[in-house]
N, C-alpha and C positions, 0 to 999 in steps of 0.2 A: 504494500500500500504506500502511495506517495506521501511524503512528509513535506507539505508545502506551507505557505504563509497565508495569513488572513487577507481577504479582499480589501483593497484600499486604492486610493488614487490621489495624486497631487497634480495641480495645474502648472506648477513652476518647473521649468527645465533648466538645469539638470536634476533638480530635486533637493529636498531638505532632509537630512538624516535625522534631525531631532524630532521630525513629525512622523517617523516610521514606527510601526508597531508590529512585531517586536523590533527593537533597535538592532542593527547589524553588529556582529561580534568582531571587534577590531583588536582585541587584546592578544599580544603574542603568546604562543603556546609554550615558550621555552625561555630560559634565562639567557641574557646576553653574554657574549664571550669576547667583546671588543673587536669584532671582525671589521667594523667600519670606524674605528677610533680616530677621531679628529678629521674625518672626511666631511666634506660639505656637499649636501644633496639639494637639488632643486626639483620639486615635484609639482607638475601641473595637475589640476584637479585634486589637490592634496588635502582639501578640507573635509572630505567625507568618503564613504565607500572604500574602494580598494586603495585610493590615495591616502586616506587617513590611516588605514592599517599598515601601509608601507611606511608612512612617516613615523608611526610609533615603533614599528619593528626596527627600522634603521636607527632611530634614536636610542633604542635599547642596546644597539651594537656600538653606540658611541658617536654617531654622526650628528652634525648640526644641520638643521632642516630649514629650507626656504619653501613656503607653501603658497603656490599660486592658485587662485580660485576666482570665480566670477563675481558673485555678490552675496554669497551665503555666509554672512558675517558671524552669525551665531555658531554655525558648524565650525567655521574656521577658528574662532576663539576657543572652542572646546578642544579642537585638535592641537592648537598651540599649548594649551594647558596640559594635555596628555603628553606631549613631547617634553615639556618642562618637568613633568613628574618623573621622566626617565633620566633627569639630571643633565639635560643638554639644552641648547638654545633653539628658538624657532622665530622665523621672520615671516610675517603675513604680507602677501602681495596681491591685492585685489585688482582685477582687470580682465579684459577680453583677450584671450590668447589668439583669437583670429585677427588681431591688430598687430602688425609687425612692429610698430613703434613701441607698443606696450611690452612685447617680448624682449626687445632690446633693453628697455628700462628695467624689466624684472631681473634680467641677468646682471645688469650694472648694479642694481641695488643689492643683489646677493653678494657680489664681489666687494662692494663697499662695506657691507655689514660683516662679512666673514673672511674676506681677503683671498678667497680661492673658490674654485668649483671643481669637484672631483666626479660627481655622479649626476646625470640628468635623467629624470624619469618623465617621459612624455606620456601622460596618462589622461589628460582632459578629453572629454567626448560628449557628444549629444546625439540623440537619435529620435526619429519621428516616424511613428507607425503609419503606413499608408497601404491600403488594400490594393490599389490599382496604380500602376506606373503613370497612367494618364492624368492622375490627380497630383503628381509631384511637379511643382513649379520650379522655375529657375532660382527663385529666392531660397527655397528650402535646400535645393542641391548645393548652392554656393555656401549657404550658412553651415551645412553639415560638413562640407569639405574644408571650410575655413577653420572650424574648430578641431576637426579630427585629423586633418592632414597638413594644412598650411601651417598650423601652430607647431607641428613637429619639425618642419623645415626651419621656421623662424627661430625657435628655441635652440635647435641644434646649431644653426648658423652662428648665433651670438655666443653660445656656450663654448664653441670650439676656439674662439679667440683667446680663451684663457685656460682651457682644459689641457692638461699635460699628459705625458706618457703614463699609463696606468689608469687613465680615466675610463669611465663606463657610461654608456648610453643604453637605456632600457625603454623600449616602446611597448605600449599596451595595444595589442590587436584584439582579436576575438575569435571564438570558434566559428562565428559567421563568415569569416574569411575563407574557411575550409568547407563549410556545409551550406553556406548561403542562408538567406532568410526571406521568405516570400513577402513579408510585410515591412521589411527593413532594407529596402533595396539600396538606397543611397548610403546608409550606415554600413551595410555589408561591403559595398564597393570601397568605402574609405578604409575599412579594415584589411581588405586585400591589398590595397595600396601600401599600407603600413608594413605588411610582411615583405613586399618587394623592396620597399625603401630600406628596411632593416638589413636585408641580405646585400643590397648594393652598397650601402654605407659602410657595412662591416668590411667589405673589400677595399673601399676607398681609404679607410682610416687604419687599416692594419699596419701600414708603414709608420704611422704615428704612435703606435702602441696603445690605441684606444679601441676598446671592444664595444660592439653594438649587438644587442640581442633583443628579444621580444618575449612577451607573455601573452598567451591567447586564452583568457578565461572563458569558461562556459557560463551557465546561468548562476550568477552571483547575486546575493541579496544586498543591493545597493540602492541609493535614492533614485538612480536612473530608471529603475523598474517601475515603481508607482508613478513616476513622472512621465512615463512613456506609454503605458498600457492601461486598458480598462480594468476595473476592479476584478472582473471575472478572469481576465488573462493573468493578472498579478497572482491570483489564488492558484493558478496552474503553473506558475513559474518554477522550473526545475523538475516538474513531474515526468518529463519524457526522457531524462537521462538515465543511464543504468543505475545510478545510486538513488534515483527517485526523490531528489530533494535539491533545492538550491544550495550552492556553496556559500560560506561565510567569507568576508574579506580577509580574515586572519588565516584562512586556508589557502589564500592566494599570495599573500605578502611574502612568505618565505622564498618564493621563486625569485622575487626581486632582490631580496637580501643576498641570496646565493649568487645571482648573476652580477651583483655589484661588488662582491667580495673577491679576495684572492683565491678562494676555493674554485672560482670559475675562470682562472687565469688563462686556460687553454680553450676557452669556449667563446666563439664569436659567430655572428650570422645565424644564430639558432633561435628556435621558438619553443618555450615550455607550455604545456597544455593542462592546467588545472581545470578540468571541465566535467567532473562527475562521472568519468568513465567512458565518454564518447571516444571512439578510436577514429582519428583523422590523419590525413597525410601530413607529414612534417613540413 
C-alpha cells in the first residue's frame, strides 16, 4: 500500500515549506565528520526542500553557506537559523536567478562575505503542470527555462571567476529527464538540458581541476509539489515508484555532500539517482 501525503495545494510558486503538512524532513541522518570544513557553498533554491536539506547537511560537515532564494523570507530565515545551529555561518541572498545581473551580484556578495567559493549547487527550479502542449505559451516556456537552465549558466559563469582547483559544481536535474512527464513538458525539457550541460561542462572544466556532477531526484516531498499540482495529485505523489512513497529531502542531501567532498575526487560528469527505486538510464 502506498504511503503518501495529505491532499493540499499552494498558489505560490515555488512554494512555502512552512505551510506544508507534514513538514519535509531536512535533518541529516548522521553526525558530521568535517568533510567540507571551511568550504564555502552557494546554493540556489536553498531556502526550502532539497536546498534546505543540502544547506544543513553541508553545514554539519563544516561548510559556510550562501542561500539564494526568490522571496520566501520566512523559509529562508528558518534555514539560516538551522545552518547556524550547526555552528557555521549563513548568508541570505534574495532575488530572481533568471536575472543574470542578480546572479553576478549573488556570487560577488558571497565572495565579499566569505572570501572564497568552493562549491556551487545549482538547485533552483519551477514547474507548471499543463495537460496539452497547445496551452503552453511562450511566456511560460521562457520563464521555466530562465529559472531552470539560464540560472545554471549564469551562476556557473560568475562562480568560475573565483573557483579554484578542487572546486565542485552540482546541478539538480530530475528523473523526468530520463522518463519524461506528460504534464510537465517544459520542466522535463529543462531537466534534460541540465544533464547534457553537466556532462559537457565536466569535460570543459576537467583541465581546471573542477568537477561537475548532477543529482536526479524522483518524487521528493518539497514545496514545489503542492505549489504545482492539484490536491488530488499531491495525495498521489510518490505512489507509483517501487518504494510506494515520496522521498524526504534528507534522503537526497547526502548525494550532494558526497559529490562535493573529496570522497568523490575521481567522479565527474555523472548523475546520482535518489528516486525511490525507479531504474533509469544513467
